[in-house]
Residue frames relative to the residue before (quaternion, step in Angstrom):
aa qw qx qy qz dx dy dz
M 1.0000 0.0000 0.0000 0.0000 0.00 0.00 0.00
A 0.5400 -0.6600 0.4581 0.2509 3.38 -1.08 1.00
K 0.5063 -0.6744 0.4468 0.2987 3.57 -0.92 0.89
I 0.4702 -0.6660 0.4996 0.2928 3.57 -0.84 0.96
T 0.2348 -0.7667 0.5913 0.0855 3.50 -1.27 0.79
G 0.6447 -0.4883 0.3841 0.4455 3.55 -1.23 0.25
S 0.6441 0.5238 -0.3286 0.4503 3.72 0.93 -0.76
K 0.6424 0.4822 -0.3278 0.4974 3.53 1.03 -0.84
I 0.6100 0.5195 -0.4054 0.4400 3.77 0.81 -0.61
I 0.6712 0.5568 -0.2726 0.4064 3.48 0.84 -1.07
E 0.6328 0.5207 -0.2691 0.5059 3.44 1.12 -1.08
E 0.6838 0.4670 -0.3021 0.4723 3.68 0.73 -0.75
L 0.6474 0.5260 -0.3121 0.4547 3.55 1.02 -0.71
E 0.6496 0.5337 -0.2939 0.4548 3.50 1.06 -0.87
T 0.6717 0.4967 -0.3330 0.4373 3.54 1.06 -0.65
I 0.5266 0.6152 -0.4060 0.4236 3.76 1.18 -0.23
E 0.3691 -0.7380 0.5259 0.2064 3.56 -0.66 1.19
V 0.0312 -0.7687 0.6372 0.0462 3.53 -0.95 0.90
H 0.4019 -0.7484 0.4590 0.2603 3.62 -0.47 1.11
Q 0.5050 -0.6537 0.4465 0.3438 3.47 -0.86 0.88
N 0.5569 0.5956 -0.4128 0.4058 3.65 0.90 -0.47
I 0.6167 0.5532 -0.3300 0.4524 3.59 1.00 -0.72
I 0.7027 0.5120 -0.2488 0.4267 3.42 0.87 -1.24
D 0.6518 0.5331 -0.2711 0.4663 3.37 1.08 -0.96
K 0.7086 0.4819 -0.2778 0.4342 3.55 0.80 -0.98
V 0.6322 0.4965 -0.3345 0.4919 3.58 1.12 -0.68
R 0.6358 0.5351 -0.3189 0.4558 3.56 0.94 -0.91
N 0.6789 0.5274 -0.2851 0.4238 3.52 0.92 -1.11
R 0.6001 0.5378 -0.3313 0.4908 3.61 1.13 -0.95
L 0.6896 0.4491 -0.3140 0.4735 3.69 0.69 -0.88
E 0.6470 0.4978 -0.3529 0.4573 3.63 0.85 -0.63
L 0.6108 0.5578 -0.3133 0.4665 3.62 1.15 -0.80
L 0.6617 0.5072 -0.3011 0.4628 3.57 1.00 -0.86
K 0.6458 0.5246 -0.2997 0.4668 3.52 0.99 -0.84
E 0.6581 0.5367 -0.2840 0.4451 3.53 1.09 -0.94
K 0.7134 0.4253 -0.2183 0.5124 3.43 1.24 -0.73
N 0.5037 -0.6967 0.3803 0.3408 3.53 1.34 0.41
F 0.2751 0.7157 -0.5786 0.2782 3.66 0.83 1.00
K 0.3136 -0.6397 0.6491 0.2668 3.54 -1.29 0.44
I 0.2000 -0.7981 0.5641 0.0697 3.77 -0.60 1.17
V 0.0483 -0.8022 0.5943 -0.0313 3.55 -0.65 1.07
L 0.2052 -0.7134 0.6570 0.1315 3.59 -1.08 0.90
S 0.0894 -0.7783 0.6212 -0.0161 3.46 -0.92 1.16
L 0.1323 -0.8256 0.5484 -0.0108 3.59 -0.72 1.29
A 0.3644 -0.8215 0.4198 0.1266 3.40 -0.28 1.44
G 0.5294 -0.5592 0.5247 0.3631 3.61 -1.35 0.15
G 0.2098 0.7678 -0.5895 0.1379 3.50 -1.31 0.41
A 0.4498 -0.6919 0.4542 0.3357 3.59 1.19 0.15
A 0.8411 -0.1506 0.0829 0.5128 3.57 -0.86 -0.79
K 0.5724 0.5285 -0.3685 0.5073 3.60 1.18 -0.54
G 0.6332 0.5252 -0.3380 0.4570 3.72 0.82 -0.86
V 0.6430 0.4761 -0.3494 0.4876 3.67 0.81 -0.87
V 0.6092 0.5370 -0.3667 0.4540 3.76 0.74 -0.71
G 0.8000 0.3652 -0.2027 0.4307 3.56 0.33 -1.25
N 0.6214 0.5165 -0.3717 0.4571 3.59 1.02 -0.53
A 0.6571 0.4854 -0.3245 0.4767 3.59 1.05 -0.92
A 0.6187 0.5008 -0.4091 0.4461 3.68 0.84 -0.51
F 0.6442 0.5122 -0.3408 0.4545 3.61 0.92 -0.91
L 0.6931 0.4674 -0.3147 0.4495 3.57 0.73 -0.92
Y 0.5647 0.5807 -0.3724 0.4529 3.64 1.12 -0.48
F 0.6914 0.4713 -0.2764 0.4727 3.53 0.78 -0.97
L 0.6860 0.4570 -0.3110 0.4730 3.66 0.86 -0.78
D 0.6746 0.4675 -0.3361 0.4619 3.56 0.90 -0.68
R 0.6734 0.5379 -0.3239 0.3901 3.59 0.85 -0.89
Y 0.7676 0.3636 -0.1578 0.5037 3.47 1.23 -0.72
D 0.4600 -0.7083 0.4137 0.3399 3.46 1.44 0.48
M 0.4396 0.7008 -0.4862 0.2816 3.63 0.44 0.95
M 0.4446 0.6894 -0.4582 0.3422 3.60 1.28 -0.10
H 0.6259 0.5736 -0.3858 0.3612 3.69 0.88 -0.56
Y 0.6209 0.5605 -0.3600 0.4132 3.54 1.17 -0.40
F 0.6475 0.4942 -0.3382 0.4713 3.61 1.20 -0.29
E 0.4086 -0.7376 0.5179 0.1439 3.51 -0.82 1.22
E 0.7903 0.0271 0.0173 0.6119 3.47 1.03 -0.91
V 0.1684 -0.7343 0.6426 0.1397 3.52 -1.38 0.48
W 0.1252 -0.7928 0.5957 0.0291 3.43 -0.98 0.99
G 0.0216 0.8423 -0.5386 0.0030 3.61 -0.91 0.81
V 0.0999 -0.7800 0.6139 0.0688 3.49 -1.04 0.52
S 0.8447 0.0500 -0.0643 0.5290 3.64 -0.90 0.92
A 0.8220 0.0212 -0.0043 0.5691 3.62 -0.56 -1.10
G 0.5870 0.5874 -0.3484 0.4347 3.62 1.08 -0.66
S 0.6751 0.4791 -0.3003 0.4739 3.51 1.02 -0.86
M 0.6402 0.5439 -0.3412 0.4218 3.57 1.01 -0.72
V 0.7216 0.4267 -0.2464 0.4864 3.54 0.90 -0.93
G 0.6985 0.4595 -0.3068 0.4548 3.52 0.81 -0.97
G 0.6496 0.5064 -0.3547 0.4424 3.69 1.07 -0.69
A 0.6721 0.4665 -0.3515 0.4551 3.63 0.82 -0.64
Y 0.6400 0.4915 -0.3600 0.4682 3.65 0.92 -0.65
L 0.6795 0.4519 -0.3193 0.4819 3.65 0.70 -0.81
A 0.6273 0.5530 -0.3608 0.4129 3.64 0.98 -0.53
G 0.6260 -0.5338 0.3407 0.4551 3.53 1.30 -0.39
V 0.4618 0.6500 -0.4801 0.3657 3.53 1.12 0.17
S 0.3883 -0.7372 0.4913 0.2538 3.65 -0.57 1.16
I 0.6825 -0.4602 0.3782 0.4236 3.50 -1.36 0.40
N 0.6437 0.5705 -0.2844 0.4233 3.54 0.95 -1.17
K 0.6983 0.4508 -0.2671 0.4877 3.49 0.91 -1.09
L 0.6613 0.5459 -0.3267 0.3975 3.49 0.91 -0.85
M 0.6175 0.5552 -0.2979 0.4708 3.41 1.26 -0.69
G 0.6373 0.5276 -0.3072 0.4703 3.51 1.20 -0.80
I 0.6515 0.5128 -0.3413 0.4428 3.57 0.97 -0.74
I 0.6246 0.5388 -0.3284 0.4602 3.56 1.05 -0.99
A 0.7084 0.4492 -0.3132 0.4453 3.63 0.84 -0.94
S 0.7683 0.3742 -0.2343 0.4634 3.72 0.88 -0.56
V 0.4391 0.6673 -0.5180 0.3058 3.71 1.15 -0.08
R 0.1795 -0.7198 0.6590 0.1241 3.62 -1.35 0.50
L 0.6795 -0.5284 0.3834 0.3348 3.30 -1.39 0.61
R 0.6365 0.5310 -0.2948 0.4754 3.54 1.18 -0.86
D 0.5351 0.6063 -0.4435 0.3865 3.66 1.08 -0.24
F 0.7364 0.3584 -0.1789 0.5452 3.61 1.26 -0.56
I 0.8078 0.2812 -0.0687 0.5135 3.57 0.94 -1.03
P 0.2005 -0.7480 0.5938 0.2184 3.69 -0.69 0.69
I 0.3618 -0.8158 0.4076 0.1935 3.44 -0.13 1.39
S 0.6197 0.6312 -0.3222 0.3372 3.56 1.19 -0.54
I 0.7367 0.3787 -0.2039 0.5218 3.44 1.38 -0.43
S 0.5818 -0.6243 0.4087 0.3236 3.57 -1.29 0.37
M 0.5786 -0.5617 0.4375 0.3979 3.49 -1.20 0.25
P 0.5677 -0.1908 -0.7957 -0.0907 1.45 -2.27 0.98
F 0.4719 -0.6864 0.4909 0.2554 3.47 -1.24 0.85
P 0.5222 -0.6366 0.4661 0.3238 3.61 -1.17 0.75
T 0.4577 -0.7282 0.4423 0.2541 3.65 -1.20 0.55
N 0.3767 0.7672 -0.4593 0.2419 3.45 1.33 0.02
R 0.6626 0.4858 -0.3518 0.4485 3.64 0.93 -0.78
I 0.5999 0.5678 -0.3703 0.4250 3.59 0.97 -0.61
N 0.7135 0.4435 -0.2534 0.4796 3.48 0.91 -1.10
D 0.6222 0.5208 -0.3461 0.4710 3.60 0.96 -0.42
F 0.6515 0.5207 -0.3205 0.4492 3.58 0.94 -0.87
F 0.7112 0.3737 -0.2790 0.5261 3.70 0.81 -0.77
G 0.5645 0.5284 -0.4517 0.4451 3.70 0.89 -0.20
A 0.7099 0.4861 -0.2777 0.4275 3.55 1.03 -0.79
I 0.7523 0.4035 -0.2585 0.4522 3.62 0.92 -0.80
L 0.5836 0.6090 -0.3648 0.3943 3.66 1.23 -0.45
P 0.4095 -0.7373 0.4770 0.2472 3.56 -0.73 0.86
V 0.7849 0.2043 -0.1141 0.5738 3.43 1.30 -0.59
E 0.4883 -0.7060 0.4385 0.2660 3.66 -1.01 0.46
N 0.8141 0.3392 -0.0808 0.4644 3.44 1.07 -1.01
F 0.5792 -0.5818 0.4145 0.3927 3.64 -0.99 0.49
K 0.6546 0.5515 -0.3514 0.3792 3.45 0.92 -0.84
D 0.6374 0.4809 -0.3191 0.5106 3.74 1.25 -0.33
L 0.5140 0.6144 -0.4945 0.3372 3.74 0.82 0.09
N 0.5395 -0.6819 0.4194 0.2609 3.53 -1.24 0.58
K 0.7256 0.1316 -0.1449 0.6597 3.56 1.46 0.27
S 0.6535 -0.5133 0.4159 0.3694 3.48 -1.49 0.65
F 0.0606 -0.8121 0.5785 -0.0456 3.60 -0.67 1.04
Y 0.0578 -0.8022 0.5943 0.0007 3.53 -0.97 0.86
V 0.1333 -0.8126 0.5668 0.0254 3.67 -0.69 0.99
L 0.1971 -0.8004 0.5490 0.1378 3.67 -0.82 0.84
A 0.0361 0.7503 -0.6601 -0.0027 3.65 -0.99 0.56
T 0.4498 -0.6477 0.5455 0.2841 3.59 -1.25 0.54
N 0.2864 -0.7064 0.6303 0.1474 3.50 -0.93 1.10
Y 0.0971 -0.8853 0.4538 -0.0309 3.53 -0.23 1.19
T 0.1143 0.7332 -0.6695 0.0348 3.48 -0.99 0.88
P 0.6391 -0.5308 0.3371 0.4429 3.80 -0.95 0.17
E 0.6805 0.5018 -0.2536 0.4699 3.37 1.25 -0.66
H 0.8202 0.0184 0.0700 0.5674 3.61 0.98 -0.80
Q 0.1078 -0.7651 0.6320 0.0596 3.37 -1.35 0.77
S 0.0397 0.8103 -0.5791 0.0806 3.58 -0.86 1.03
I 0.5216 -0.6512 0.4577 0.3073 3.46 -1.15 0.52
D 0.1148 -0.7578 0.6347 0.0987 3.54 -1.10 0.81
I 0.2757 -0.7667 0.5572 0.1603 3.64 -0.82 0.89
F 0.1360 -0.7910 0.5908 0.0824 3.58 -0.84 0.92
H 0.0138 -0.8108 0.5821 -0.0594 3.62 -0.70 1.17
T 0.7591 0.2510 -0.1326 0.5858 3.51 1.28 -0.39
G 0.6739 0.5274 -0.3632 0.3684 3.53 -1.41 0.22
D 0.7772 -0.3463 0.2770 0.4464 3.48 -1.31 -0.53
L 0.4110 -0.7563 0.4676 0.2013 3.55 -0.47 1.21
A 0.6602 0.5080 -0.3062 0.4609 3.69 0.86 -0.84
D 0.6151 0.5192 -0.3479 0.4806 3.62 1.12 -0.64
A 0.6575 0.5248 -0.3111 0.4423 3.56 0.80 -1.01
I 0.6656 0.4809 -0.3006 0.4851 3.68 0.91 -0.98
T 0.6503 0.4632 -0.3597 0.4829 3.71 0.77 -0.73
A 0.6271 0.5261 -0.3597 0.4479 3.66 0.84 -0.81
S 0.6969 0.5390 -0.2478 0.4029 3.60 0.96 -0.90
I 0.7619 0.3891 -0.1667 0.4902 3.53 1.15 -0.74
T 0.5071 0.6620 -0.4369 0.3372 3.78 1.14 -0.14
L 0.1870 -0.8111 0.5515 0.0540 3.59 -0.17 1.42
P 0.4897 -0.6965 0.4344 0.2939 3.55 -0.63 1.02
H 0.7890 0.2841 -0.2354 0.4912 3.55 -1.16 0.76
I 0.7027 0.3883 -0.2552 0.5388 3.60 1.12 -0.47
F 0.7718 0.1151 -0.0760 0.6207 3.60 1.04 -0.90
T 0.5303 -0.5521 0.5187 0.3807 3.56 -1.38 0.37
P 0.5893 -0.5615 0.4224 0.3988 3.59 -1.15 0.48
F 0.3356 -0.6965 0.5716 0.2748 3.54 -1.14 0.41
Q 0.1709 -0.8036 0.5612 0.1004 3.51 -0.88 1.02
M 0.0188 -0.7815 0.6113 -0.1236 3.49 -0.95 1.15
D 0.8779 -0.0185 0.0194 0.4782 3.63 -0.90 0.83
G 0.6908 -0.4884 0.2405 0.4758 3.55 1.18 0.81
N 0.6029 0.5082 -0.3416 0.5114 3.63 1.32 0.22
V 0.2858 -0.6965 0.6311 0.1867 3.42 -1.44 0.54
Y 0.1216 -0.8225 0.5549 -0.0272 3.50 -0.95 1.23
F 0.1357 -0.7430 0.6548 0.0281 3.49 -1.29 0.91
D 0.7750 -0.3563 0.2881 0.4353 3.37 -1.33 0.04
G 0.4704 -0.6902 0.4800 0.2682 3.59 -0.81 1.03
G 0.5917 0.6223 -0.3576 0.3671 3.61 1.09 -0.56
L 0.5056 0.6813 -0.4012 0.3454 3.50 1.33 -0.46
V 0.7632 0.2966 -0.1501 0.5541 3.52 1.26 -0.80
E 0.8298 0.0169 0.0535 0.5553 3.57 0.87 -0.85
N 0.1128 -0.8836 0.4505 0.0594 3.67 0.37 1.24
T 0.6936 0.1641 -0.2102 0.6692 3.57 1.35 -0.12
P 0.3808 -0.7537 0.4820 0.2338 3.69 -0.56 1.02
N 0.2164 0.7785 -0.5729 0.1376 3.46 -0.70 1.18
K 0.6940 0.4204 -0.2890 0.5081 3.58 1.02 -0.83
S 0.6453 0.4880 -0.3654 0.4604 3.52 1.01 -0.46
V 0.5755 0.5627 -0.3537 0.4765 3.56 1.24 -0.56
L 0.6758 0.4900 -0.2890 0.4686 3.58 0.96 -0.87
R 0.6764 0.4606 -0.3428 0.4614 3.59 0.92 -0.76
N 0.6145 0.5337 -0.3647 0.4523 3.57 0.96 -0.86
H 0.6697 0.4961 -0.3602 0.4191 3.68 0.88 -0.80
K 0.6842 0.4797 -0.3375 0.4333 3.57 1.00 -0.69
K 0.5372 0.6322 -0.3493 0.4356 3.49 1.32 -0.71
Q 0.7207 0.4527 -0.2414 0.4663 3.54 0.89 -0.98
S 0.3247 -0.7596 0.4799 0.2954 3.65 1.44 -0.12
D 0.2751 0.7404 -0.5499 0.2718 3.45 0.89 1.00
K 0.2797 -0.8265 0.4711 0.1297 3.60 -0.56 1.16
R 0.4961 0.6663 -0.4336 0.3491 3.49 1.37 -0.01
R 0.5405 -0.5122 0.5491 0.3796 3.57 -1.43 0.28
M 0.1963 -0.7792 0.5905 0.0754 3.48 -1.30 0.59
S 0.1961 -0.7416 0.6399 0.0457 3.52 -1.22 0.94
I 0.0940 -0.7646 0.6353 0.0538 3.63 -0.61 1.04
I 0.0348 -0.7570 0.6509 0.0454 3.52 -0.89 0.86
S 0.0304 -0.8607 0.4938 -0.1202 3.54 -0.49 1.28
T 0.3203 -0.7114 0.5809 0.2323 3.48 -1.41 0.30
C 0.0849 -0.7965 0.5980 0.0274 3.54 -1.21 0.28
F 0.0446 -0.8249 0.5635 0.0044 3.63 -1.09 0.75
G 0.2068 0.8303 -0.4495 0.2563 3.29 0.91 1.43
K 0.3688 -0.7097 0.5641 0.2050 3.45 -1.40 0.21
A 0.3429 -0.7942 0.4646 0.1896 3.55 -0.71 1.08
D 0.7593 0.2650 -0.1888 0.5635 3.40 1.38 -0.28
L 0.4531 -0.6910 0.4977 0.2638 3.59 -1.20 0.56
K 0.3325 -0.7809 0.4931 0.1910 3.56 -0.41 1.13
P 0.5456 -0.6243 0.4453 0.3379 3.52 -1.16 0.56
N 0.6277 -0.5472 0.4033 0.3794 3.49 -1.23 0.50
D 0.1605 -0.8057 0.5661 0.0680 3.71 -0.51 1.08
G 0.6427 -0.5442 0.3470 0.4128 3.70 1.02 0.30
N 0.6557 0.4899 -0.3097 0.4838 3.76 1.02 -0.44
P 0.3348 -0.7963 0.4538 0.2186 3.55 -0.35 1.06
I 0.6069 0.5251 -0.3877 0.4534 3.58 1.17 -0.61
S 0.7090 0.4582 -0.2793 0.4575 3.60 0.67 -1.07
N 0.6044 0.5609 -0.3541 0.4412 3.66 1.03 -0.44
L 0.6610 0.4680 -0.2871 0.5116 3.47 1.08 -1.11
I 0.6645 0.5161 -0.3259 0.4311 3.74 0.79 -0.71
N 0.6485 0.4900 -0.2931 0.5033 3.60 1.05 -0.94
T 0.6398 0.5488 -0.3077 0.4413 3.61 0.86 -0.79
L 0.6462 0.5080 -0.2786 0.4967 3.57 1.06 -1.15
A 0.6601 0.5448 -0.3138 0.4111 3.57 0.87 -1.09
Y 0.6986 0.4977 -0.2715 0.4365 3.43 0.83 -1.02
Y 0.6822 0.4415 -0.3096 0.4938 3.68 0.90 -0.80
R 0.6328 0.5104 -0.3772 0.4436 3.57 0.91 -0.76
Y 0.6589 0.5140 -0.3578 0.4166 3.64 0.88 -0.58
R 0.6127 0.5498 -0.3232 0.4667 3.48 1.09 -0.82
L 0.6428 0.4957 -0.2883 0.5079 3.59 0.97 -1.08
Q 0.6534 0.5039 -0.3474 0.4455 3.65 0.89 -0.75
L 0.5981 0.5387 -0.3609 0.4710 3.74 0.85 -0.68
E 0.6931 0.4802 -0.2999 0.4462 3.56 0.81 -1.05
Q 0.6510 0.5359 -0.3099 0.4393 3.56 1.07 -0.91
N 0.6116 0.5573 -0.3181 0.4627 3.59 1.16 -0.89
E 0.6656 0.5078 -0.3135 0.4482 3.53 0.93 -1.04
Y 0.6189 0.5465 -0.3309 0.4570 3.68 1.05 -0.72
V 0.6873 0.4871 -0.3004 0.4474 3.44 0.79 -1.09
R 0.6835 0.5401 -0.2555 0.4193 3.59 0.90 -0.93
S 0.6082 0.5260 -0.3331 0.4924 3.59 1.49 -0.60
Q 0.6299 0.5641 -0.3759 0.3791 3.67 1.00 -0.34
P 0.5798 -0.6215 0.4028 0.3397 3.58 -0.87 0.95
G 0.8480 0.1701 -0.1467 0.4801 3.54 -0.99 1.05
C 0.6646 0.5076 -0.3232 0.4430 3.66 1.07 0.12
Y 0.0719 -0.7834 0.6172 -0.0090 3.61 -0.67 1.15
Q 0.0641 -0.8169 0.5732 -0.0044 3.51 -1.16 0.75
L 0.0978 -0.7794 0.6189 -0.0046 3.57 -0.76 1.08
M 0.0416 -0.8100 0.5840 -0.0335 3.53 -0.66 1.17
F 0.1667 -0.7388 0.6458 0.0967 3.54 -0.91 0.96
N 0.0992 -0.7919 0.6011 0.0425 3.51 -0.67 1.14
F 0.2307 -0.8111 0.5315 0.0800 3.65 -0.48 1.29
E 0.1808 -0.7282 0.6448 0.1456 3.48 -1.25 0.66
I 0.0308 0.7908 -0.6046 0.0903 3.49 -0.41 1.35
N 0.0812 -0.8956 0.4340 -0.0546 3.54 0.12 1.44
N 0.6677 0.5409 -0.3071 0.4091 3.51 1.20 -0.38
I 0.7382 0.2274 -0.2701 0.5747 3.57 1.12 0.29
T 0.4943 -0.6227 0.5164 0.3181 3.55 -1.32 0.38
K 0.6395 -0.5609 0.3297 0.4095 3.61 -1.05 0.17
L 0.7307 0.4011 -0.2622 0.4862 3.55 1.29 -0.27
Q 0.5010 0.6309 -0.4367 0.4003 3.58 1.37 0.32
F 0.0393 -0.8350 0.5474 -0.0399 3.53 0.42 1.32
N 0.6248 0.5587 -0.3350 0.4303 3.49 1.18 -0.56
K 0.7201 0.4405 -0.1936 0.4999 3.66 1.31 -0.40
M 0.4182 0.7730 -0.4262 0.2144 3.55 1.22 0.25
G 0.6039 0.6656 -0.3367 0.2809 3.52 1.04 -0.93
P 0.6903 0.4693 -0.3146 0.4520 3.68 0.80 -0.85
E 0.6093 0.6052 -0.3004 0.4150 3.64 1.26 -0.74
I 0.5113 0.6394 -0.4029 0.4092 3.69 1.20 -0.36
V 0.6564 0.5434 -0.3121 0.4201 3.65 0.82 -0.80
P 0.7366 0.3657 -0.2577 0.5072 3.65 0.72 -0.93
A 0.5802 0.5904 -0.3372 0.4484 3.58 1.22 -0.36
Y 0.5780 0.5411 -0.2833 0.5412 3.45 1.36 -0.83
G 0.6796 0.5212 -0.2742 0.4373 3.62 0.77 -0.98
Q 0.6619 0.5333 -0.2598 0.4582 3.42 1.16 -0.86
L 0.6040 0.5511 -0.2742 0.5062 3.49 1.27 -0.82
L 0.6832 0.4508 -0.3172 0.4790 3.59 0.93 -0.79
D 0.6041 0.5385 -0.3763 0.4511 3.66 1.08 -0.53
K 0.6371 0.5095 -0.3170 0.4838 3.58 1.01 -0.94
L 0.6410 0.5268 -0.3410 0.4419 3.57 0.82 -0.91
S 0.6593 0.5298 -0.3088 0.4350 3.55 0.83 -1.03
Y 0.6259 0.5244 -0.3236 0.4779 3.57 0.93 -0.91
I 0.7320 0.4423 -0.2837 0.4337 3.65 0.61 -1.07
C 0.6110 0.5320 -0.3443 0.4745 3.51 1.06 -0.62
E 0.6591 0.5180 -0.3129 0.4465 3.61 0.88 -0.99
K 0.7613 0.3671 -0.1652 0.5083 3.61 0.91 -1.00
D 0.2836 -0.7724 0.5080 0.2546 3.60 1.36 -0.06
A 0.3594 0.7283 -0.4877 0.3202 3.56 0.97 1.15
W 0.0394 0.8589 -0.5017 0.0951 3.65 -0.17 1.21
N 0.7076 0.3877 -0.2520 0.5343 3.54 1.24 0.34
I 0.5050 0.6512 -0.3895 0.4113 3.60 1.01 0.98
D 0.3656 -0.6112 0.6080 0.3510 3.53 -1.48 -0.12
Y 0.0272 0.7818 -0.6186 0.0730 3.62 -0.78 1.08
């Protein structure tokens, strides 16, 4: 079977019928939030290969129907920082799909050596594909989360300035699979260890800016509601366990954010079951069903007029 290409992905996405009613209702909702002086934030979650797929499908929808301009800020962690950073750096949706379709696992992981894998290939990969090097050159305000790690304490650091490839690399270094990324005297691991969908950090930053507007966070998630039994594979067991606890933590964080006055949060939780989190070389074909899943969720939300839920 011929390898899927970025052009083929776009062709398949363009054949999927999107009811004009959904497009109009989503756009009208965003227009209403702007009219009511809400700050609208897009939050792209971690999820490794699954996160790349779902976040790419979401960005495709927003880009195709010209809705990205409603979002004042974009936040990303792990896979969300990868996809969001590339898009905001000027990588077109067509080119982004091509990169996703052609990426190989060895672009990130030197298969010939044992775990934990070094992060230099990740850093080199993003240094090569990003059209710009620095946050200041992005076409929209972008924030990346990474876990500042010591054996005694783990906390979130927010990157908004400096080298973009470094921030993305810091954000995706999953412990035990990758070596920690060291920068400015600090040791960093995957931001999803603490906050796999940015929302509490978004809220804290909003308050820090003394911004009196209400805020609406529209976000993705790639969590697991159930803890899978041990299958004998230490890597998959680690990833499944992390995914479960990240998701439970995420739901708690969502509830906290929604409890704050003037803060609304809509989270799309994707179920991408045909690839594992490390199958970066098999992402391309999965974007099409992920896009269909997003449209189904949007249809439900528009029908129920439900804009402050986990779905």
